[in-house]
MARDRENKOL-652129 format. One record per residue (C-alpha): x, y, z. Coordinates in nm, 3 decimals. Example, Ala and Ser with C-alpha at 12.3 -4.5 7.8 and 13.67 -1.06 7.14 Angstrom:
2
NUTI c1 c2 c3
NUTI 1.230 -0.450 0.780
NUTI 1.367 -0.106 0.714
END
This chain:
394
NUTI c1 c2 c3
NUTI 0.000 0.000 0.000
NUTI 0.140 0.337 -0.104
NUTI 0.203 0.587 0.178
NUTI 0.122 0.940 0.068
NUTI 0.150 1.258 0.275
NUTI -0.103 1.530 0.192
NUTI -0.009 1.883 0.299
NUTI -0.318 2.079 0.191
NUTI -0.522 2.323 0.394
NUTI -0.861 2.202 0.512
NUTI -0.968 2.546 0.634
NUTI -1.092 2.668 0.294
NUTI -1.336 2.533 0.038
NUTI -1.073 2.507 -0.237
NUTI -0.844 2.294 -0.021
NUTI -1.131 2.070 0.084
NUTI -1.222 2.028 -0.283
NUTI -0.867 1.914 -0.359
NUTI -0.886 1.665 -0.071
NUTI -1.215 1.532 -0.208
NUTI -1.054 1.460 -0.545
NUTI -0.747 1.298 -0.388
NUTI -0.967 1.076 -0.173
NUTI -1.169 0.970 -0.478
NUTI -0.854 0.873 -0.666
NUTI -0.727 0.676 -0.367
NUTI -1.055 0.483 -0.342
NUTI -1.068 0.412 -0.716
NUTI -0.703 0.340 -0.791
NUTI -0.543 0.264 -0.453
NUTI -0.604 0.231 -0.182
NUTI -0.336 0.460 -0.043
NUTI -0.242 0.512 0.318
NUTI -0.283 0.889 0.339
NUTI -0.106 1.081 0.614
NUTI -0.306 1.398 0.670
NUTI -0.360 1.648 0.950
NUTI -0.609 1.937 0.930
NUTI -0.428 2.266 0.876
NUTI -0.477 2.622 0.761
NUTI -0.324 2.837 0.489
NUTI 0.041 2.943 0.517
NUTI 0.142 2.701 0.790
NUTI 0.502 2.582 0.808
NUTI 0.595 2.224 0.722
NUTI 0.510 1.988 1.011
NUTI 0.784 1.850 1.236
NUTI 0.680 1.492 1.166
NUTI 0.783 1.534 0.804
NUTI 1.153 1.520 0.905
NUTI 1.112 1.163 1.026
NUTI 0.842 1.044 0.787
NUTI 0.919 0.760 0.547
NUTI 0.670 0.729 0.265
NUTI 0.630 0.706 -0.110
NUTI 0.504 1.047 -0.224
NUTI 0.377 1.391 -0.124
NUTI 0.092 1.608 -0.250
NUTI 0.132 1.961 -0.119
NUTI 0.030 2.322 -0.159
NUTI 0.384 2.458 -0.135
NUTI 0.357 2.805 0.016
NUTI 0.720 2.913 0.068
NUTI 1.081 2.812 0.009
NUTI 1.127 2.671 0.359
NUTI 0.834 2.437 0.302
NUTI 0.976 2.336 -0.037
NUTI 1.314 2.259 0.121
NUTI 1.157 2.046 0.395
NUTI 0.948 1.851 0.146
NUTI 1.233 1.782 -0.093
NUTI 1.454 1.670 0.196
NUTI 1.232 1.362 0.226
NUTI 1.365 1.240 -0.109
NUTI 1.026 1.112 -0.230
NUTI 0.832 1.221 -0.543
NUTI 0.647 1.549 -0.487
NUTI 0.370 1.725 -0.676
NUTI 0.271 2.087 -0.605
NUTI -0.090 2.209 -0.624
NUTI -0.018 2.577 -0.561
NUTI 0.254 2.705 -0.795
NUTI 0.354 2.994 -0.568
NUTI 0.730 2.955 -0.599
NUTI 0.984 2.842 -0.855
NUTI 1.179 2.538 -0.740
NUTI 1.349 2.308 -0.991
NUTI 1.336 2.027 -0.736
NUTI 0.955 2.033 -0.749
NUTI 0.916 2.035 -1.127
NUTI 0.549 1.946 -1.163
NUTI 0.253 2.169 -1.075
NUTI -0.118 2.090 -1.119
NUTI -0.357 2.384 -1.104
NUTI -0.642 2.571 -1.265
NUTI -0.609 2.678 -1.628
NUTI -0.538 3.049 -1.578
NUTI -0.585 3.138 -1.943
NUTI -0.933 2.987 -1.942
NUTI -1.018 3.138 -1.601
NUTI -0.920 3.485 -1.723
NUTI -1.119 3.436 -2.044
NUTI -1.434 3.342 -1.851
NUTI -1.414 3.662 -1.644
NUTI -1.337 3.886 -1.942
NUTI -1.611 3.740 -2.163
NUTI -1.860 3.765 -1.878
NUTI -1.794 4.137 -1.841
NUTI -1.794 4.196 -2.214
NUTI -2.121 4.008 -2.267
NUTI -2.281 4.247 -2.022
NUTI -2.158 4.548 -2.215
NUTI -1.909 4.664 -1.951
NUTI -1.660 4.898 -2.124
NUTI -1.385 4.921 -1.858
NUTI -1.180 4.652 -1.685
NUTI -0.967 4.614 -1.373
NUTI -0.783 4.346 -1.178
NUTI -0.723 4.316 -0.803
NUTI -0.435 4.083 -0.719
NUTI -0.129 4.031 -0.503
NUTI 0.204 4.218 -0.514
NUTI 0.437 4.100 -0.790
NUTI 0.691 3.845 -0.672
NUTI 0.457 3.690 -0.413
NUTI 0.280 3.425 -0.617
NUTI 0.381 3.347 -0.976
NUTI 0.063 3.146 -1.039
NUTI -0.165 3.438 -0.951
NUTI 0.063 3.673 -1.144
NUTI 0.000 3.460 -1.452
NUTI -0.375 3.493 -1.391
NUTI -0.340 3.871 -1.387
NUTI -0.121 3.868 -1.699
NUTI -0.371 3.651 -1.888
NUTI -0.659 3.884 -1.799
NUTI -0.461 4.195 -1.891
NUTI -0.362 4.042 -2.225
NUTI -0.725 3.973 -2.315
NUTI -0.831 4.325 -2.219
NUTI -0.550 4.491 -2.414
NUTI -0.596 4.271 -2.720
NUTI -0.957 4.392 -2.727
NUTI -0.832 4.752 -2.737
NUTI -0.896 4.848 -2.372
NUTI -0.686 4.947 -2.072
NUTI -0.663 4.733 -1.759
NUTI -0.638 4.911 -1.422
NUTI -0.473 4.705 -1.148
NUTI -0.450 4.716 -0.769
NUTI -0.249 4.483 -0.547
NUTI -0.317 4.410 -0.182
NUTI -0.081 4.237 0.057
NUTI -0.345 4.117 0.301
NUTI -0.203 3.845 0.528
NUTI -0.231 3.782 0.902
NUTI -0.213 4.138 1.028
NUTI -0.375 4.372 1.274
NUTI -0.722 4.516 1.218
NUTI -0.564 4.859 1.162
NUTI -0.377 4.723 0.861
NUTI -0.701 4.588 0.717
NUTI -0.872 4.925 0.763
NUTI -0.587 5.116 0.602
NUTI -0.570 4.880 0.307
NUTI -0.947 4.890 0.253
NUTI -0.943 5.268 0.244
NUTI -0.664 5.259 -0.016
NUTI -0.866 5.014 -0.221
NUTI -1.176 5.235 -0.189
NUTI -0.976 5.537 -0.310
NUTI -0.857 5.338 -0.613
NUTI -1.211 5.230 -0.697
NUTI -1.342 5.588 -0.677
NUTI -1.090 5.701 -0.940
NUTI -1.175 5.432 -1.197
NUTI -1.400 5.497 -1.498
NUTI -1.750 5.355 -1.460
NUTI -1.907 5.115 -1.521
NUTI -1.615 4.878 -1.469
NUTI -1.569 4.504 -1.428
NUTI -1.313 4.398 -1.167
NUTI -1.165 4.049 -1.174
NUTI -1.016 3.945 -0.839
NUTI -0.735 3.690 -0.835
NUTI -0.938 3.483 -0.587
NUTI -1.246 3.511 -0.369
NUTI -1.057 3.667 -0.074
NUTI -0.965 3.963 -0.293
NUTI -1.313 3.977 -0.442
NUTI -1.457 4.003 -0.092
NUTI -1.218 4.292 -0.020
NUTI -1.324 4.472 -0.337
NUTI -1.693 4.444 -0.248
NUTI -1.626 4.573 0.104
NUTI -1.430 4.867 -0.041
NUTI -1.716 4.944 -0.280
NUTI -1.949 4.992 0.016
NUTI -1.695 5.222 0.182
NUTI -1.662 5.423 -0.139
NUTI -2.039 5.450 -0.187
NUTI -2.022 5.270 -0.521
NUTI -2.321 5.072 -0.650
NUTI -2.259 4.702 -0.717
NUTI -2.304 4.579 -0.985
NUTI -2.425 4.895 -1.166
NUTI -2.102 5.092 -1.124
NUTI -1.860 4.814 -1.026
NUTI -1.915 4.449 -1.123
NUTI -1.697 4.196 -0.940
NUTI -1.594 3.838 -1.019
NUTI -1.376 3.624 -0.793
NUTI -1.212 3.284 -0.838
NUTI -1.259 2.962 -0.635
NUTI -1.638 2.974 -0.584
NUTI -1.607 2.945 -0.206
NUTI -1.977 2.918 -0.119
NUTI -1.934 3.057 0.232
NUTI -1.726 3.358 0.125
NUTI -1.942 3.429 -0.182
NUTI -2.253 3.418 0.033
NUTI -2.098 3.629 0.308
NUTI -2.018 3.904 0.056
NUTI -2.270 4.186 0.013
NUTI -2.402 4.152 -0.251
NUTI -2.335 3.779 -0.309
NUTI -2.024 3.740 -0.522
NUTI -1.998 3.588 -0.869
NUTI -1.706 3.350 -0.891
NUTI -1.530 3.108 -1.125
NUTI -1.540 2.746 -1.012
NUTI -1.193 2.599 -1.085
NUTI -1.319 2.243 -1.023
NUTI -1.097 2.173 -0.722
NUTI -1.203 1.805 -0.694
NUTI -1.090 1.749 -1.053
NUTI -0.758 1.922 -0.982
NUTI -0.705 1.700 -0.676
NUTI -0.794 1.386 -0.868
NUTI -0.561 1.465 -1.157
NUTI -0.280 1.562 -0.920
NUTI -0.309 1.227 -0.746
NUTI -0.298 1.051 -1.082
NUTI 0.021 1.232 -1.184
NUTI 0.182 1.159 -0.846
NUTI 0.098 0.792 -0.896
NUTI 0.294 0.801 -1.222
NUTI 0.588 0.966 -1.048
NUTI 0.584 0.702 -0.773
NUTI 0.584 0.434 -1.045
NUTI 0.915 0.574 -1.164
NUTI 0.791 0.740 -1.482
NUTI 0.996 1.029 -1.612
NUTI 0.760 1.323 -1.666
NUTI 0.822 1.663 -1.829
NUTI 0.859 1.971 -1.612
NUTI 0.587 2.233 -1.621
NUTI 0.227 2.308 -1.534
NUTI -0.069 2.079 -1.593
NUTI -0.366 2.317 -1.642
NUTI -0.710 2.185 -1.545
NUTI -1.006 2.350 -1.714
NUTI -1.244 2.532 -1.476
NUTI -1.601 2.416 -1.437
NUTI -1.742 2.757 -1.524
NUTI -1.851 3.094 -1.388
NUTI -2.128 3.103 -1.128
NUTI -2.318 3.431 -1.171
NUTI -2.444 3.602 -0.857
NUTI -2.559 3.955 -0.783
NUTI -2.211 4.115 -0.779
NUTI -2.186 4.098 -1.160
NUTI -2.545 4.040 -1.273
NUTI -2.581 4.362 -1.469
NUTI -2.642 4.477 -1.822
NUTI -2.425 4.785 -1.867
NUTI -2.574 4.882 -2.203
NUTI -2.647 5.254 -2.254
NUTI -2.920 5.173 -2.506
NUTI -3.250 5.096 -2.331
NUTI -3.400 4.899 -2.623
NUTI -3.092 4.681 -2.656
NUTI -3.076 4.623 -2.280
NUTI -3.439 4.511 -2.283
NUTI -3.372 4.275 -2.574
NUTI -3.069 4.123 -2.401
NUTI -3.255 4.076 -2.077
NUTI -3.540 3.903 -2.260
NUTI -3.296 3.671 -2.439
NUTI -3.117 3.573 -2.121
NUTI -3.447 3.506 -1.945
NUTI -3.617 3.316 -2.229
NUTI -3.356 3.182 -2.476
NUTI -3.397 2.827 -2.344
NUTI -3.772 2.842 -2.402
NUTI -3.713 2.822 -2.777
NUTI -3.766 3.190 -2.865
NUTI -3.685 3.343 -3.205
NUTI -3.567 3.686 -3.314
NUTI -3.929 3.787 -3.386
NUTI -4.007 3.730 -3.017
NUTI -3.719 3.958 -2.923
NUTI -3.842 4.230 -3.159
NUTI -4.175 4.238 -2.977
NUTI -3.990 4.355 -2.663
NUTI -3.861 4.671 -2.836
NUTI -3.976 4.949 -3.068
NUTI -3.691 4.871 -3.310
NUTI -3.703 4.735 -3.662
NUTI -3.518 4.414 -3.736
NUTI -3.238 4.599 -3.917
NUTI -3.197 4.850 -3.631
NUTI -3.184 4.568 -3.376
NUTI -2.923 4.386 -3.584
NUTI -2.710 4.702 -3.606
NUTI -2.720 4.763 -3.231
NUTI -2.630 4.402 -3.149
NUTI -2.334 4.409 -3.382
NUTI -2.218 4.749 -3.259
NUTI -2.225 4.666 -2.887
NUTI -2.172 4.288 -2.885
NUTI -2.020 4.203 -3.221
NUTI -2.284 3.940 -3.299
NUTI -2.642 3.910 -3.420
NUTI -2.955 3.860 -3.204
NUTI -2.983 3.504 -3.337
NUTI -2.621 3.434 -3.239
NUTI -2.688 3.572 -2.891
NUTI -2.988 3.339 -2.846
NUTI -2.775 3.044 -2.953
NUTI -2.488 3.151 -2.723
NUTI -2.717 3.148 -2.420
NUTI -2.859 2.809 -2.521
NUTI -2.513 2.656 -2.565
NUTI -2.398 2.797 -2.230
NUTI -2.700 2.640 -2.060
NUTI -2.643 2.308 -2.236
NUTI -2.274 2.306 -2.138
NUTI -2.363 2.359 -1.773
NUTI -2.619 2.076 -1.782
NUTI -2.367 1.841 -1.948
NUTI -2.111 1.907 -1.678
NUTI -2.332 1.930 -1.371
NUTI -2.594 1.663 -1.438
NUTI -2.638 1.311 -1.572
NUTI -2.942 1.403 -1.779
NUTI -2.972 1.219 -2.112
NUTI -2.882 1.429 -2.416
NUTI -3.243 1.446 -2.528
NUTI -3.338 1.612 -2.198
NUTI -3.038 1.846 -2.211
NUTI -3.154 1.955 -2.558
NUTI -3.509 2.017 -2.435
NUTI -3.402 2.218 -2.130
NUTI -3.168 2.426 -2.347
NUTI -3.442 2.523 -2.592
NUTI -3.359 2.296 -2.889
NUTI -3.645 2.131 -3.073
NUTI -3.467 1.800 -3.138
NUTI -3.161 1.617 -3.009
NUTI -3.007 1.614 -3.358
NUTI -3.049 1.989 -3.403
NUTI -2.892 2.037 -3.060
NUTI -2.600 1.806 -3.139
NUTI -2.529 1.973 -3.473
NUTI -2.546 2.324 -3.324
NUTI -2.326 2.224 -3.032
NUTI -2.068 2.077 -3.269
NUTI -2.071 2.390 -3.482
NUTI -2.025 2.623 -3.183
NUTI -1.780 2.423 -2.970
NUTI -1.606 2.190 -3.215
NUTI -1.728 1.874 -3.041
NUTI -2.045 1.670 -2.994
NUTI -2.232 1.703 -2.661
NUTI -2.152 1.348 -2.550
NUTI -1.784 1.388 -2.628
NUTI -1.783 1.726 -2.449
NUTI -1.923 1.562 -2.135
NUTI -1.679 1.269 -2.145
NUTI -1.374 1.485 -2.219
NUTI -1.429 1.716 -1.925
NUTI -1.485 1.432 -1.686
NUTI -1.204 1.204 -1.794
NUTI -0.974 1.404 -2.029
NUTI -0.603 1.359 -1.944
NUTI -0.466 1.710 -1.889
NUTI -0.192 1.845 -2.115
NUTI 0.144 1.980 -2.010
NUTI 0.214 2.349 -2.022
NUTI 0.585 2.431 -2.046
NUTI 0.719 2.672 -1.782
NUTI 0.815 3.025 -1.897
NUTI 1.159 3.048 -2.062
END
């Protein structure tokens, strides 16, 4: 029986999700003897590690001292955090930052938000979160916009430090153009942004829309208003990390780099549920589509919600969104179908019906045309797809 040490925080939802995936892999492919003690974020490596004799380690490596202690054991190690660069821990499994950034950017853009910002951590603290910021900035700038950024260093500090930092964040938010969409590097930062918005007297989501990352249900619900967040699929990350560690323990020689795991999707809550469109007719049309697209509506139904002609409606859609009303209806249907494929075991015929498609074949053909894959293959790939390697920078 393999002996595996797991050094992952159990104090947060993301860490518990990783543990869930690791446990599932152990039950299905093991069993392993897992050495685990509940712990929080940022804790030093445990004393018992110096005398532990096992076969492998799964860890969220938080600092160089922890990396040194782990590597001193001489067993295969896989990192699930990516905070530091250490050639002796060559393999990292984590969320696909490029895809995470794209989900946030597209979400803001679909709602007509013209300005973009990012709230992260100071450069040099966490290379993985820096990449998330860089990916978001790249998308914003490639679309011809500017990206305003703010970094907070919030750690375990006195209440006075929290107050001072929140006032600085509130001052930054006041100076930004409105309306603006702020992506936070994770839910902790998103919570800080929402708190600072209240201090600054800014309306959420009308003036400032906020999206976090991790989909921590407690933190998202504690936020006021409830916070939208990207679900990175922590159980899947944990499961895949355990699978790659198993290969390392079997003596396989694996490339160095990052294994990106595709996020489950963006969970929309009140903090970003806005239509920042200056045109009232277009806003009404978009709201109708998002409320009724999966009921099988057509463009004629949308026209009845406005005083616009078909040609005028087409022009406004293309000007603000870059697509036609028909394409917007289909986009909402495909998004709904994708969520049902990932989050349920409904048969494809029922997925088609609940997504507003008249037949399963029409649904399958449309899904293939929009995503490049059939619905069944989409479902299987995201549940069982072996992740690809991503070479480290340089």
